[in-house]
C-alpha positions as CSV (number, residue, x, y, z in Angstrom):
1,M,-228.1,-3.1,-38.9
2,A,-225.3,-1.1,-40.4
3,S,-222.7,-2.9,-42.5
4,S,-219.1,-3.2,-41.4
5,T,-218.2,-0.7,-44.2
6,S,-220.7,1.8,-42.9
7,D,-219.5,1.2,-39.3
8,S,-215.9,1.8,-40.2
9,L,-216.8,4.9,-42.2
10,L,-218.8,6.4,-39.4
11,N,-216.0,5.6,-36.9
12,A,-213.5,7.2,-39.3
13,L,-215.7,10.3,-39.7
14,A,-216.1,10.6,-35.9
15,L,-212.4,10.4,-35.3
16,V,-211.4,12.8,-38.0
17,L,-214.1,15.3,-37.0
18,R,-213.2,15.2,-33.3
19,R,-209.4,15.4,-34.1
20,H,-209.8,18.5,-36.3
21,R,-212.3,20.2,-33.9
22,L,-210.0,19.7,-30.9
23,A,-206.9,20.8,-32.9
24,A,-208.8,24.0,-33.9
25,G,-209.6,24.6,-30.2
26,L,-213.3,24.4,-30.9
27,S,-216.1,23.1,-28.7
28,Q,-218.9,21.1,-30.2
29,E,-221.0,24.3,-29.8
30,D,-218.4,26.4,-31.6
31,L,-218.3,24.1,-34.5
32,A,-222.0,23.7,-34.6
33,H,-222.4,27.5,-34.9
34,R,-219.7,27.7,-37.6
35,A,-221.4,24.9,-39.6
36,G,-225.0,26.0,-39.1
37,R,-225.9,22.8,-37.3
38,S,-226.9,22.0,-33.7
39,M,-224.5,21.0,-31.0
40,R,-226.5,17.8,-30.6
41,Y,-226.0,17.0,-34.3
42,I,-222.2,17.4,-33.9
43,S,-222.4,15.1,-30.8
44,L,-224.3,12.5,-32.8
45,L,-221.7,12.6,-35.6
46,E,-218.8,12.3,-33.1
47,S,-220.5,9.3,-31.5
48,C,-221.2,7.5,-34.8
49,R,-224.9,7.8,-34.5
50,H,-225.7,9.8,-37.6
51,Q,-224.6,9.9,-41.2
52,P,-224.1,13.4,-42.6
53,T,-225.1,14.7,-46.0
54,L,-222.6,16.0,-48.5
55,D,-223.8,19.5,-47.6
56,T,-223.1,18.9,-44.0
57,L,-219.6,17.5,-44.7
58,K,-218.9,20.7,-46.7
59,R,-220.2,22.9,-43.8
60,L,-218.1,21.0,-41.3
61,S,-214.9,21.3,-43.4
62,D,-215.5,25.0,-43.9
63,G,-216.2,25.4,-40.2
64,L,-212.9,23.6,-39.4
65,G,-211.0,25.7,-42.0
66,I,-210.0,22.7,-44.2
67,S,-211.0,21.8,-47.8
68,L,-213.7,19.3,-48.3
69,S,-211.4,17.1,-50.4
70,A,-208.8,17.1,-47.6
71,F,-211.5,16.2,-45.0
72,V,-212.9,13.4,-47.1
73,T,-209.4,12.1,-48.0
74,E,-208.5,11.9,-44.3
75,I,-211.7,10.1,-43.5
76,E,-211.0,7.6,-46.3
77,I,-207.5,7.0,-44.9
78,E,-208.8,6.5,-41.4
79,E,-211.5,4.1,-42.6
80,K,-208.8,1.9,-44.2
81,S,-207.1,1.6,-40.8
82,W,-210.5,0.8,-39.2
83,K,-211.0,-2.1,-41.7
84,L,-207.6,-3.5,-40.6
85,R,-208.5,-3.6,-37.0
């Protein structure tokens, strides 16, 4: 069973990933192609059912056109709000 910290982090990642993907006007398939991952993998990330590697986070941020540090920072900020819920 995942810990509450893990749960809140996965929820934060899913929200930030989806938010940026939609803001960029990308489908899951488009982002998957840009990041070198499958559409199913993107779906699993957005539904909190998979934990990405650091390499995948970098590929996702590149595919979204944002820096890895900005992406991770936004995930951390979102996670803090999940912990307060």
